C-alpha positions as CSV (number, residue, x, y, z in Angstrom):
1,P,106.8,82.2,96.1
2,N,108.5,79.5,97.6
3,T,112.2,79.9,95.8
4,F,113.1,76.6,96.8
5,T,110.3,75.0,95.2
6,T,109.8,77.2,92.1
7,G,113.1,77.8,91.1
8,Q,112.9,81.7,91.1
9,Y,115.3,83.8,92.8
10,V,114.7,87.2,93.7
11,G,118.0,89.9,94.5
12,I,116.9,93.0,96.1
13,L,119.7,95.9,96.0
14,G,118.6,99.2,97.9
15,D,119.8,102.8,98.6
16,F,118.7,105.6,100.7
17,S,116.3,106.8,97.8
18,H,114.7,103.9,96.1
19,Y,114.8,100.3,95.9
20,H,115.5,97.6,92.7
21,I,113.7,94.6,92.8
22,V,115.3,92.1,90.3
23,D,113.8,89.3,89.2
24,A,116.7,86.8,88.1
25,L,114.4,84.6,86.2
26,D,112.9,87.2,83.7
27,M,115.6,89.8,84.1
28,Q,113.0,92.5,84.9
29,V,113.8,95.6,87.0
30,Q,111.3,97.5,88.8
31,V,111.6,100.9,90.9
32,L,109.8,101.7,93.9
33,H,110.1,105.2,95.0
34,E,109.8,104.9,98.8
35,L,109.6,108.4,99.8
36,Y,106.4,109.1,97.1
37,A,104.7,105.7,98.5
38,E,105.0,106.8,101.8
39,S,103.8,110.4,101.3
40,N,100.9,109.0,98.9
41,Q,99.9,106.9,102.1
42,T,100.2,109.5,104.6
43,G,98.5,112.4,103.1
44,Y,95.3,111.9,104.0
45,I,96.4,111.3,107.8
46,A,97.3,115.0,107.9
47,V,93.8,116.0,106.9
48,L,92.3,113.6,109.5
49,A,94.9,115.0,111.9
50,V,93.4,118.5,111.6
51,G,90.0,117.6,112.5
52,M,91.1,115.6,115.3
53,T,93.1,118.5,116.9
54,L,89.6,120.4,117.0
55,V,88.0,117.4,118.7
56,I,91.1,116.7,121.1
57,V,90.7,120.7,122.0
58,I,87.2,120.9,123.3
59,R,88.0,117.8,125.2
60,H,86.6,114.8,123.5
61,I,88.1,111.8,121.5
62,D,86.9,110.2,118.1
63,L,87.9,106.7,118.2
64,S,85.9,105.9,114.8
65,V,87.4,108.4,112.6
66,G,90.1,106.0,111.1
67,F,87.8,103.1,110.0
68,L,85.2,105.7,109.1
69,A,87.9,107.3,106.8
70,G,88.4,103.6,105.3
71,F,84.9,102.9,104.9
72,L,84.3,106.1,102.9
73,G,87.4,105.6,100.8
74,A,86.3,102.2,100.1
75,V,82.7,103.5,99.0
76,A,84.7,106.0,97.0
77,A,86.8,103.5,95.1
78,I,83.7,101.0,94.4
79,A,81.6,104.4,93.0
80,L,84.5,105.0,90.9
81,V,85.8,101.8,89.7
82,F,82.4,99.2,89.6
83,W,79.6,101.8,89.4
84,K,81.0,104.1,87.3
85,L,80.4,107.6,88.7
86,P,81.9,110.6,87.9
87,V,84.6,112.3,90.1
88,W,82.9,115.3,90.6
89,F,79.6,113.2,91.8
90,V,82.0,110.9,94.2
91,I,83.5,113.6,96.3
92,P,80.4,115.5,97.3
93,M,78.8,112.3,98.0
94,V,81.4,110.8,100.3
95,L,81.7,114.3,101.8
96,V,78.1,114.0,102.9
97,M,78.3,110.5,104.1
98,G,81.1,111.8,106.5
99,V,79.1,114.8,107.6
100,L,76.1,112.2,108.5
101,A,78.8,109.8,110.0
102,G,79.8,112.5,112.3
103,L,76.2,113.7,113.2
104,I,75.2,110.3,114.3
105,T,78.4,109.9,116.4
106,A,77.9,113.6,117.7
107,F,74.2,113.1,118.7
108,P,74.5,110.9,121.7
109,V,77.5,113.0,122.9
110,A,75.8,116.3,122.7
111,Q,72.1,115.2,123.3
112,L,72.3,112.1,125.6
113,K,75.4,112.9,127.5
114,I,77.1,109.7,126.6
115,P,81.1,110.0,126.9
116,S,82.7,110.5,123.6
117,F,84.8,107.5,124.3
118,V,81.7,104.8,124.7
119,A,79.9,106.7,121.2
120,S,83.2,106.8,119.0
121,L,83.8,103.1,120.1
122,A,80.6,102.2,119.0
123,G,81.2,103.8,115.4
124,W,84.8,102.3,115.3
125,L,83.2,98.8,115.5
126,I,80.1,99.4,113.1
127,Y,82.4,101.3,110.3
128,R,85.3,98.6,110.7
129,G,82.2,95.6,110.0
130,A,80.8,98.2,107.1
131,L,84.7,98.4,105.9
132,L,85.1,94.5,105.8
133,L,81.5,94.0,104.2
134,S,82.1,96.8,101.5
135,T,85.3,95.4,100.5
136,M,84.8,91.3,101.0
137,G,83.9,90.8,97.4
138,T,86.5,93.0,96.1
139,G,89.6,93.0,98.1
140,T,91.9,95.6,97.1
141,I,90.5,98.3,94.6
142,I,93.0,100.1,92.2
143,I,91.7,103.3,91.1
144,P,93.0,104.6,87.7
145,D,91.9,107.7,88.1
146,A,94.7,110.2,89.1
147,A,92.4,112.4,90.8
148,F,92.6,110.4,94.0
149,N,96.4,110.7,94.3
150,A,96.9,111.8,97.8
151,N,100.2,113.8,97.2
152,D,98.0,116.2,94.9
153,W,95.5,116.0,96.9
154,T,96.7,117.3,100.3
155,A,97.0,120.4,99.2
156,F,94.0,120.6,96.9
157,V,91.9,119.8,99.7
158,I,93.2,122.6,101.5
159,F,92.6,125.1,98.4
160,I,88.9,123.5,98.1
161,V,87.9,124.7,101.9
162,V,89.5,127.9,101.6
163,I,88.0,128.9,98.1
164,G,84.7,127.6,99.2
165,G,84.3,128.5,102.9
166,I,85.8,127.6,106.3
167,G,83.6,126.5,108.9
168,T,80.3,125.7,107.0
169,I,79.0,122.5,105.6
170,E,78.2,124.4,102.1
171,G,81.9,125.8,101.4
172,P,83.7,122.7,100.8
173,I,80.7,121.5,98.5
174,V,81.0,124.8,96.6
175,G,84.8,124.4,96.8
176,V,84.5,121.3,94.9
177,I,82.4,122.4,92.2
178,I,84.9,125.5,91.8
179,F,87.8,123.0,91.6
180,Y,86.5,120.5,89.4
181,L,85.0,123.2,86.8
182,L,88.9,124.7,86.8
183,Q,90.6,121.4,86.6
184,T,88.1,120.2,83.6
185,Y,88.9,123.2,81.6
186,L,92.7,124.5,82.7
187,A,94.5,121.5,83.5
188,D,95.9,120.9,80.4
189,Y,97.8,124.6,80.8
190,G,100.1,122.7,83.3
191,A,102.2,124.8,85.7
192,W,100.2,128.1,84.7
193,Y,97.1,126.5,85.8
194,L,99.0,125.6,89.5
195,I,99.9,129.0,89.3
196,L,96.6,130.4,88.9
197,L,94.9,128.0,91.6
198,G,97.6,129.7,93.8
199,G,96.3,133.1,92.7
200,L,92.8,132.5,93.2
201,A,93.5,131.3,96.5
202,I,95.3,134.7,97.3
203,V,92.6,136.7,96.0
204,V,89.7,134.9,98.0
205,M,91.5,135.2,101.2
206,L,92.2,139.1,100.7
207,F,88.9,139.8,99.6
208,A,86.5,137.0,100.9
209,P,88.5,135.4,104.1
210,K,85.3,133.3,104.8
211,G,85.6,132.1,101.2
212,I,83.1,132.3,98.2
213,W,80.3,130.7,100.1
214,G,80.7,132.9,103.2
215,Y,80.7,135.8,101.3
216,F,77.6,135.4,99.5
217,A,76.1,133.8,102.4
218,A,76.8,137.1,104.4
219,R,75.8,139.5,101.8
220,Y,72.3,137.7,101.3
221,N,71.6,136.0,104.5
222,I,71.7,132.6,102.9
223,V,71.7,129.2,105.1
224,L,71.0,125.9,103.7
225,F,72.4,123.8,106.4
């Protein structure tokens, strides 16, 4: 607010760990943990960077990935907050939407020989418009569910892919289901729950390097996608 017209004055005291914002009118102190906020906002970028690295390795580029991630994030938020859908349904739904969006962008590149720069630029514009349309009536969406805390999910996403199966579409879906069941029934055990997840990841990597889905797919010759 305009301090000259409202008569409210704000004092800011800072150090290298966090900031204290003091409202001199109400004498209220709020603490903003900057390092936590930054890591919570950039955790998903690390996940995107892994996928983008693979794209760059094959000498292509995807300009649409940022707005696609934003659009899918908005869809997930709307589904959780306004549609009241459960987390276990929203996560696979968004993953499937991401796979379909990737196939749509990849088709003109692989089959029609259109440069990836052009094809992904079209996707960039489409997903940007879709993001604006999806958030036009809602604005900023606050998700109360802690399941979408990026600090936790940066590691959990890797766990899901490892136990489900790397290099397959079905693997992460299976991983999400397994992780949801573990979280639902074992999360109350606190630190032991996290130790169990780490132990399970080690066992899967030792005895089923391709993940649980990869193991059963190879053993019983199962292919869905």
